[in-house]
PAVOPA-518559 format. One record per residue (C-alpha): chain; residue in three letters; residue number from 0; y negated, x negated, z negated. Coordinates in steps of 0.02 Angstrom, whole numbers, plus 50000, padded with zeros to 5 digits. Layout:
! residues N
> A | Ala | NUM | Y | X | Z
...
! end
This chain:
! residues 251
> A | Met | 0 | 57466 | 44112 | 40062
> A | Thr | 1 | 57558 | 44250 | 40147
> A | Pro | 2 | 57509 | 44417 | 40064
> A | Ala | 3 | 57651 | 44513 | 39981
> A | Pro | 4 | 57727 | 44647 | 40089
> A | Val | 5 | 57678 | 44830 | 40055
> A | Leu | 6 | 57845 | 44894 | 40076
> A | Ser | 7 | 58012 | 44793 | 40056
> A | Val | 8 | 58188 | 44839 | 40098
> A | Arg | 9 | 58318 | 44729 | 40014
> A | Asp | 10 | 58498 | 44744 | 40079
> A | Ala | 11 | 58493 | 44935 | 40070
> A | Ser | 12 | 58640 | 45034 | 40123
> A | Gln | 13 | 58664 | 45223 | 40111
> A | Val | 14 | 58817 | 45306 | 40122
> A | Phe | 15 | 58850 | 45508 | 40134
> A | Gly | 16 | 59010 | 45582 | 40080
> A | Ala | 17 | 59166 | 45476 | 40077
> A | Asp | 18 | 59140 | 45364 | 40232
> A | Val | 19 | 58982 | 45405 | 40324
> A | Arg | 20 | 58869 | 45244 | 40320
> A | Ala | 21 | 58701 | 45289 | 40376
> A | Leu | 22 | 58624 | 45111 | 40341
> A | Arg | 23 | 58721 | 44952 | 40315
> A | Ala | 24 | 58635 | 44810 | 40220
> A | Val | 25 | 58459 | 44830 | 40299
> A | Thr | 26 | 58324 | 44710 | 40256
> A | Leu | 27 | 58156 | 44702 | 40307
> A | Asp | 28 | 57957 | 44692 | 40250
> A | Val | 29 | 57819 | 44802 | 40308
> A | Arg | 30 | 57659 | 44710 | 40312
> A | His | 31 | 57486 | 44771 | 40254
> A | Gly | 32 | 57391 | 44858 | 40396
> A | Glu | 33 | 57531 | 44843 | 40528
> A | Thr | 34 | 57613 | 44981 | 40617
> A | Leu | 35 | 57806 | 44953 | 40619
> A | Val | 36 | 57905 | 45064 | 40731
> A | Leu | 37 | 58089 | 45103 | 40695
> A | Ile | 38 | 58182 | 45140 | 40858
> A | Gly | 39 | 58361 | 45178 | 40892
> A | Glu | 40 | 58481 | 45309 | 40963
> A | Ser | 41 | 58524 | 45466 | 40862
> A | Gly | 42 | 58615 | 45421 | 40713
> A | Ser | 43 | 58558 | 45245 | 40708
> A | Gly | 44 | 58489 | 45260 | 40536
> A | Lys | 45 | 58298 | 45260 | 40575
> A | Thr | 46 | 58260 | 45427 | 40484
> A | Thr | 47 | 58371 | 45394 | 40341
> A | Leu | 48 | 58276 | 45226 | 40324
> A | Leu | 49 | 58101 | 45320 | 40331
> A | Arg | 50 | 58168 | 45430 | 40194
> A | Leu | 51 | 58208 | 45295 | 40084
> A | Leu | 52 | 58027 | 45226 | 40107
> A | Asn | 53 | 57953 | 45368 | 40009
> A | Gly | 54 | 58084 | 45405 | 39891
> A | Leu | 55 | 58154 | 45561 | 39966
> A | Gln | 56 | 58321 | 45468 | 39953
> A | Thr | 57 | 58379 | 45324 | 39848
> A | Pro | 58 | 58498 | 45185 | 39928
> A | Thr | 59 | 58671 | 45184 | 39886
> A | Ser | 60 | 58654 | 45002 | 39857
> A | Gly | 61 | 58519 | 44876 | 39877
> A | Asp | 62 | 58324 | 44921 | 39839
> A | Val | 63 | 58163 | 44976 | 39911
> A | Cys | 64 | 57997 | 44901 | 39836
> A | Leu | 65 | 57830 | 44979 | 39842
> A | His | 66 | 57692 | 44851 | 39817
> A | Gly | 67 | 57815 | 44741 | 39737
> A | Ala | 68 | 57896 | 44862 | 39614
> A | Ser | 69 | 58064 | 44953 | 39640
> A | Ile | 70 | 58043 | 45140 | 39684
> A | Arg | 71 | 58191 | 45170 | 39565
> A | Ala | 72 | 58060 | 45128 | 39425
> A | Gln | 73 | 57931 | 45253 | 39487
> A | Asp | 74 | 57900 | 45435 | 39484
> A | Pro | 75 | 57963 | 45505 | 39649
> A | Ile | 76 | 57834 | 45637 | 39653
> A | Glu | 77 | 57687 | 45513 | 39622
> A | Ile | 78 | 57759 | 45409 | 39762
> A | Arg | 79 | 57762 | 45548 | 39890
> A | Arg | 80 | 57585 | 45593 | 39846
> A | Arg | 81 | 57527 | 45407 | 39869
> A | Ile | 82 | 57610 | 45402 | 40046
> A | Gly | 83 | 57556 | 45512 | 40188
> A | Tyr | 84 | 57689 | 45594 | 40289
> A | Val | 85 | 57680 | 45669 | 40468
> A | Gln | 86 | 57844 | 45751 | 40532
> A | Gln | 87 | 57894 | 45800 | 40709
> A | Asp | 88 | 57844 | 45984 | 40697
> A | Ala | 89 | 57693 | 45958 | 40598
> A | Gly | 90 | 57761 | 46061 | 40451
> A | Leu | 91 | 57600 | 46146 | 40420
> A | Leu | 92 | 57602 | 46294 | 40293
> A | Pro | 93 | 57590 | 46437 | 40414
> A | His | 94 | 57492 | 46561 | 40299
> A | Trp | 95 | 57367 | 46425 | 40249
> A | Thr | 96 | 57203 | 46386 | 40348
> A | Val | 97 | 57184 | 46215 | 40432
> A | Ala | 98 | 57063 | 46165 | 40282
> A | Asp | 99 | 57187 | 46221 | 40153
> A | Asn | 100 | 57326 | 46122 | 40245
> A | Val | 101 | 57222 | 45966 | 40267
> A | Gly | 102 | 57163 | 45978 | 40084
> A | Leu | 103 | 57331 | 46001 | 40005
> A | Val | 104 | 57366 | 45838 | 39922
> A | Pro | 105 | 57180 | 45830 | 39863
> A | Trp | 106 | 57206 | 45998 | 39781
> A | Leu | 107 | 57364 | 45940 | 39698
> A | Leu | 108 | 57277 | 45784 | 39637
> A | Gly | 109 | 57138 | 45897 | 39560
> A | Trp | 110 | 56989 | 45851 | 39668
> A | Glu | 111 | 56828 | 45957 | 39641
> A | Pro | 112 | 56799 | 46082 | 39785
> A | Ala | 113 | 56651 | 46007 | 39854
> A | Arg | 114 | 56736 | 45842 | 39868
> A | Arg | 115 | 56882 | 45913 | 39949
> A | Ala | 116 | 56793 | 46008 | 40080
> A | Gly | 117 | 56689 | 45856 | 40132
> A | Arg | 118 | 56853 | 45756 | 40156
> A | Val | 119 | 56926 | 45895 | 40256
> A | Asp | 120 | 56772 | 45902 | 40370
> A | Ala | 121 | 56767 | 45712 | 40398
> A | Leu | 122 | 56953 | 45706 | 40442
> A | Leu | 123 | 56937 | 45852 | 40554
> A | Asp | 124 | 56794 | 45765 | 40648
> A | Leu | 125 | 56900 | 45600 | 40650
> A | Met | 126 | 57035 | 45698 | 40740
> A | Asn | 127 | 56912 | 45768 | 40865
> A | Leu | 128 | 56932 | 45944 | 40801
> A | Asp | 129 | 56759 | 46030 | 40756
> A | Pro | 130 | 56769 | 46086 | 40581
> A | Arg | 131 | 56655 | 46242 | 40620
> A | Arg | 132 | 56789 | 46297 | 40743
> A | Phe | 133 | 56951 | 46246 | 40659
> A | Arg | 134 | 56939 | 46241 | 40473
> A | Thr | 135 | 56963 | 46429 | 40455
> A | Arg | 136 | 57101 | 46442 | 40590
> A | Tyr | 137 | 57285 | 46462 | 40545
> A | Pro | 138 | 57428 | 46349 | 40630
> A | Val | 139 | 57486 | 46492 | 40746
> A | Glu | 140 | 57312 | 46478 | 40827
> A | Leu | 141 | 57325 | 46299 | 40874
> A | Ser | 142 | 57423 | 46209 | 41014
> A | Gly | 143 | 57559 | 46093 | 40973
> A | Gly | 144 | 57437 | 45941 | 40991
> A | Gln | 145 | 57310 | 46018 | 40883
> A | Gln | 146 | 57442 | 46053 | 40744
> A | Gln | 147 | 57495 | 45865 | 40754
> A | Arg | 148 | 57314 | 45813 | 40736
> A | Val | 149 | 57289 | 45927 | 40584
> A | Ala | 150 | 57454 | 45850 | 40516
> A | Phe | 151 | 57394 | 45681 | 40533
> A | Ala | 152 | 57231 | 45732 | 40447
> A | Arg | 153 | 57327 | 45800 | 40303
> A | Ala | 154 | 57430 | 45634 | 40285
> A | Leu | 155 | 57262 | 45547 | 40274
> A | Ala | 156 | 57180 | 45660 | 40150
> A | Ala | 157 | 57195 | 45569 | 39997
> A | Asp | 158 | 57169 | 45398 | 40081
> A | Pro | 159 | 57351 | 45335 | 40050
> A | Asp | 160 | 57390 | 45149 | 40080
> A | Ile | 161 | 57551 | 45203 | 40185
> A | Ile | 162 | 57577 | 45334 | 40315
> A | Leu | 163 | 57755 | 45373 | 40372
> A | Leu | 164 | 57773 | 45455 | 40533
> A | Asp | 165 | 57944 | 45547 | 40592
> A | Glu | 166 | 57939 | 45560 | 40781
> A | Pro | 167 | 57769 | 45631 | 40778
> A | Phe | 168 | 57743 | 45662 | 40959
> A | Gly | 169 | 57925 | 45694 | 40999
> A | Ala | 170 | 57914 | 45883 | 41016
> A | Leu | 171 | 57761 | 45885 | 41131
> A | Asp | 172 | 57749 | 45897 | 41313
> A | Ala | 173 | 57714 | 45737 | 41416
> A | Met | 174 | 57533 | 45751 | 41444
> A | Thr | 175 | 57492 | 45805 | 41262
> A | Arg | 176 | 57603 | 45662 | 41196
> A | His | 177 | 57511 | 45525 | 41311
> A | Ala | 178 | 57337 | 45594 | 41246
> A | Leu | 179 | 57391 | 45586 | 41059
> A | Gln | 180 | 57470 | 45421 | 41089
> A | Gln | 181 | 57301 | 45357 | 41158
> A | Gln | 182 | 57204 | 45441 | 41004
> A | Phe | 183 | 57326 | 45353 | 40885
> A | Leu | 184 | 57288 | 45183 | 40967
> A | Gly | 185 | 57102 | 45224 | 40940
> A | Leu | 186 | 57127 | 45273 | 40754
> A | Lys | 187 | 57236 | 45106 | 40718
> A | Gln | 188 | 57068 | 45017 | 40764
> A | Arg | 189 | 56973 | 45118 | 40628
> A | Leu | 190 | 57100 | 45142 | 40494
> A | Thr | 191 | 57171 | 45012 | 40357
> A | Gln | 192 | 57329 | 45103 | 40325
> A | Thr | 193 | 57501 | 45033 | 40345
> A | Met | 194 | 57606 | 45145 | 40456
> A | Val | 195 | 57793 | 45154 | 40486
> A | Met | 196 | 57849 | 45266 | 40631
> A | Val | 197 | 58008 | 45326 | 40695
> A | Thr | 198 | 58033 | 45360 | 40883
> A | His | 199 | 58176 | 45371 | 41013
> A | Asp | 200 | 58057 | 45321 | 41153
> A | Leu | 201 | 58049 | 45137 | 41189
> A | Asp | 202 | 57896 | 45150 | 41297
> A | Glu | 203 | 57808 | 45234 | 41141
> A | Ala | 204 | 57876 | 45091 | 41028
> A | Leu | 205 | 57815 | 44951 | 41144
> A | Arg | 206 | 57632 | 45042 | 41161
> A | Leu | 207 | 57605 | 45082 | 40979
> A | Gly | 208 | 57698 | 44965 | 40871
> A | Asp | 209 | 57632 | 44800 | 40807
> A | Arg | 210 | 57816 | 44765 | 40773
> A | Ile | 211 | 57973 | 44847 | 40820
> A | Ala | 212 | 58137 | 44862 | 40717
> A | Val | 213 | 58285 | 44909 | 40825
> A | Leu | 214 | 58426 | 44999 | 40734
> A | Lys | 215 | 58613 | 45046 | 40784
> A | Glu | 216 | 58742 | 45119 | 40683
> A | Gly | 217 | 58653 | 45085 | 40535
> A | Arg | 218 | 58617 | 44905 | 40561
> A | Leu | 219 | 58449 | 44810 | 40595
> A | Leu | 220 | 58480 | 44727 | 40765
> A | Gln | 221 | 58318 | 44636 | 40777
> A | Ile | 222 | 58127 | 44645 | 40719
> A | Gly | 223 | 57982 | 44579 | 40805
> A | Arg | 224 | 57827 | 44603 | 40898
> A | Pro | 225 | 57845 | 44697 | 41074
> A | Asp | 226 | 57827 | 44540 | 41174
> A | Glu | 227 | 57956 | 44439 | 41070
> A | Leu | 228 | 58084 | 44591 | 41097
> A | Leu | 229 | 58049 | 44590 | 41293
> A | Arg | 230 | 58050 | 44391 | 41302
> A | Thr | 231 | 58197 | 44356 | 41192
> A | Pro | 232 | 58314 | 44492 | 41138
> A | Ala | 233 | 58425 | 44434 | 40997
> A | His | 234 | 58571 | 44555 | 41032
> A | Asp | 235 | 58665 | 44624 | 41176
> A | Asp | 236 | 58609 | 44798 | 41128
> A | Val | 237 | 58429 | 44758 | 41129
> A | Ala | 238 | 58443 | 44681 | 41290
> A | His | 239 | 58537 | 44840 | 41360
> A | Leu | 240 | 58399 | 44956 | 41290
> A | Leu | 241 | 58270 | 44842 | 41381
> A | Arg | 242 | 58357 | 44833 | 41540
> A | Tyr | 243 | 58372 | 45026 | 41549
> A | Arg | 244 | 58167 | 45020 | 41531
> A | Ala | 245 | 58151 | 44894 | 41665
> A | Glu | 246 | 58244 | 44994 | 41779
> A | Gly | 247 | 58152 | 45158 | 41737
> A | Arg | 248 | 58302 | 45241 | 41668
> A | Arg | 249 | 58347 | 45312 | 41492
> A | Pro | 250 | 58493 | 45232 | 41397
! end
């Protein structure tokens, strides 16, 4: 028997204002333990879709389900505490130390200080950030790559089932981005979380995603494994995107 999806999007549309259609009847499932990458040009709807998944927005029509239950029937604050989130600029609180930033959600959940401190140190170790060196530092004292690793540790702090990543490597230089992609691949082997990532970089999507969902103008064009997209693109725009990659150019 196929296990139920962790997240389900059912015929979801999102309209802003009178006529801005950010999403158009999108339907997809996110499977337990997979990394699903959402890719598309600017304005394709990928970030809007990500925001629907943790209740930051509610679809104009259709539905989003978390563990089989509509998010409309769930407490949005509770949903966001149960789902880790990593944004492009890390989003660390500047006047909080690394330890305080990583321990934010456990603190909100009322964890005892000793348990919280142990979790922070374990996650910093996981991110190759020596707790003795980094737990008392402030974000301004960190490089961009270090800030993103702290942001990822914060997303994992309360051991959520799901982690959402909004262009987590997009603001980094090429060498740092490649190094963090490699670390992410290593972490995937050790973690059980289901992850949904937004990117505009096709090479990144093909490297990091178990499956890739290609969006354009709010429509889902194709979803499948990287090899499926490369072998049998189901839409002219998907083929166009892949052709630019094969030619070493950006669309």
